[in-house]
N, C-alpha and C positions, 0 to 999 in steps of 0.2 A: 508663591499660593499658600496660602494660611491652610494647616492641617488641626487636625479636632482630636484630644482627648476627650473622651464621654465616663463619667462615672455611674456605674448603675447599683442604684437601688433598689429590694424589694423590702416592701414595707408592710405590715397583719398591725391593726391596734397599737401604735407606739407615737400617734402622734405628740405627746410629751419628748420624747426623744428625737426624734425626728428633726425636728422645728434646728436644735445643736449641732448635731450632725453637718448638713445642710450647710448651713452657718460658718462652721470650720472651713467645709469643703472654698465655698467663696473666698475665703481668704488666703487660700493655696495661690503662691504665686507658679507663671508661666515664663518659658524663653520665648524669645523672639519669633515669632513666627508659626504660632500657635495658640487654641482657643478650647474651654474649656465650654462642655456639655453634660449636665446633670440629666439623668433619664430615672425616674421615680414610677416605680409599678406598685400601684396601689392593691395587694391580692384581699379584694373584697373585707376590705376593713368595714368596721361597725361602730367605729369611735368617731374624732373628728378627724380624720386624716385626711378624707378626697377633701373639705373646705382649708385643710391647712395647705396641700398638695395645691389648691388652687390661685390662694393668696399667694404665694411662694411663683409661681408663675406668674403672678399679674406683677410682680414685684422684678423680676429678669428675666429675661429672653432665654436665659439658658438652662431651665428650666424647663423637662420634658413630660408632661401630665403620662403616663399611662394607666391602663385600668387590664387586671385579670381577676377574671371571676372564678375559675375555678383555685380554691385554694390546694395552696401546695407551693413552699420554694420553687421546686423546681418549674412549675407552671410561669413563675412569675419571673424569675429569672430566662427561661424562654421565650416571653412576651417581650423582653428585652432584647435580646439577640437578635429579634426579626426589627428591632426598632434601631438598633446599629447604623451609623453610617459613619465614624472615624474612621484614623487610623488606628489609632489603641483606643481599647476599653479596663478601666480599675473596677474592681469589684470590691462594696464594702455593703456593712450595715448599715442600719438604722437608729443602732445605740452606741455610732463612734464618737471620736473626734482623730482631725487629721490635722498633722504637722503643716507649715505651711511648705516646705518644698518637697511634699510628699508626691503630687504627679510631677514636680520636673526631676525627681529623682526617678521617674519611671519612665520620662522621657530620655534623659539623657542616658540610661542603659540600651535604651531598645533603639537610642539613633547608634550608638557607640557597639553596639553588637548583635549584628545586622543577620545571623546566622537563628538568633536565640528568637523564639514563638510565644512564651510566657516568664514570668516574674512572681516573688511572691517575698513581703517580707514581715517586719514582725507586729505581733497584736501583744499588746498587754492591758491584762484587766485590772478594773478601776473596780472597787467595790465602794458604791456610793456611802454607803450608811454602816462603813470598817467590815471588813472581812472577820466574818466568825473564828474562834481558839479553831472550833475543830476541821475548818476548811483548811485554818494555816496547817493546821498539825498533820493533812494528810494529803496536803499539796501534791507531791511527788503523783496520787494517785490519783488525786481529782481535778488537775487543774485543765485535763482538757474538758471538762466540763463549761469551762468560762472561758473556750477556743483559745487561752494561751498558746503563745507562739514565739521562738525564738532558737535560729539556727545557727547564731554567734552575729562578731563582725565583721565576719570576713565572706567576700563573696563565696558560693559554691555552689556546683552544678547541682540538679537536679534527679533525685532517683525512683521511684515508685515506692520507697521506704520513706523517702526524705522528700517531704513539698510542702508548701506554705498554706494554710487554712482561709474558708472562705470571707473574713471578716477583710485581708489585704492582698489580693493579686491582680496579675492584669494579664492581659494577652493583644498580640496585634488581632484587630478586629478580624480579618481576612483568614485570621484562623480559628478564631472564636465562631464566624459564622458557619464554620462547616462542622465542630465539634460541640453539639444540643446538650445540656442536662438529661441524666434520665429518671423522667416522673417519676419511678417507684421507690426513688431516693429522696432527701431531702425534710424539711421541719413541714408539718401541715396541721395549724392551731396549736394547740400545747405538745403534739406529738413530738419529743427529739430524734427526728429520723436523722443523721446531717451525713457528712462526706461524699455527696455529690460533688461537689468541685473536685475533692481527691479520686474520684471515678473517673471522671473526666480528664483530668490533668493526667491521670495512667494510661487514658489510650491516646494522649497527642504522646506520650514516652513510648507508646507498645509501636506507633506508627513514625517514629523517629526526631518527633520535634526535641526541642532542645531549651531547657527552662533553665533560670538562675535564682539564687539570692539577692537580695537587694539591702546590701546591711544598713543600717542607722537610717532606716526607714518607717518606724512603728505607727499604731492607731494604738489608740485609748479603748477599750473597751469597757461603757458603761455597766456596771454590774447592779442593776437596782436591789433593795433588802428582800422581794421578794423571791428573787434569782440563787439567793445566797440561804438555801435552806433545803433541807433534806428530801424534801418531797420531789424540789425539782433536780437535785440529782438523782433520787431514784426513777424518775421518767427519763434522765439522761442513758443511765446505765440498760433500763428498758428498750431505749431507740437501739444501743448498742447491742444487745442479746437479738432482737429484731434484724438487723442486719445481719447478723454474724449468724443465726439461723437460716436465715435464706439459703445458705449455702451447706447447709448440715441435712443430714435425714435422721431422724433419731426419733425416741419414743415420745410421745404428749405426756404420757403417765410419767415416766422420770421427770419429766421436766416441771409440771403438777407437784409434785413430791419436792422437788429440790427446792422450787419457788415457797410453799408453804414452811419447808424445813427453818431455808433461812429468814423468810420471815419472823419466823416462832422467834428464833434463836436473835436476829436482830430487836426485838422488842423486850425481850428477858433480860438486855445485854444494855440497850441506849445509855440507861442512865443509873448503870453499877460498876461500869469497865471500862477504860479509857477510852478514848474516840476509834482509835486505829483498830482497836478491838470491834465493835458495832461496826464502825466503818465499813469491814470489810464482810457481814453478812448482810449492808445494806447494799453492798454492790454484789453481793452473788444473789440476791434477790432479786435486783432488778436483772440482771442478766438471763439469772434462769425464767421469770415472769416472759421477757423477750423473746427469748427460744420458742418458749410455750407458744406466745402470740404467731409468732413464724408456721412452728409446725400446725396452729392448728387452722391458719389460711389457706398452706398446700393440701392439707385432709379436706377442705369446704372443697376446692376446686376440683379433686377427683374424684 
């Protein structure tokens, strides 16, 4: 019996990059007895995404076009989960390029490690317009903004502190069907609040599921010039602050003061000090602003 590995992609207004991603997936190899299916969820795009997906569908029966009207990455992911039919699902983003052995590596791992439920592999950011000097100078602190992930060249067991990121991970489909994504998390339009896949994987581990790292199976994450910016990095840290603030109780007044203070420090130092100094203020400004946003949302609900 032929088995199916499905690739799930959720997309919002990235028609130009999506086509290259799908083209690279078409070029992946498969072992005998396996076929490929690509689920593309249009999350209410307003560019030419829907037309592109339709043209891809007309050119290949492997493409399954899906639509999710509610904006939010996790809403789109759950739409894909509802339509899974195969044995394995691999998740990636609409701005990556995958290597030819990508799917085969996951299949081989799943077949040889029957006790494991999920896997992940490396993500290598590629700055299309070149990496700005300030990003290079602050890379350990800023790499998470661009989903960089590399846990090494050896297989290792996942823990709640050691997990793959969203552009390159896979699960057994029957497991994924039981573990949906939390719609309070995830990106929404330009809101950079991620970590929904990490929350889902931590639930897997808490329930006794086992996962592992698949070495030497990276995807390239294409970073356009518009994302290699202080504005995007600030929004990333706002999202991190919102996530942290949800689990905290504190003073909106304190976070408002901190946000104003760090914003002022950033603006005063951006053009007069080395980048590590002003970058720290930028990051702290974003975190304080995110915590403030979370606290305001809590207070509005009470």
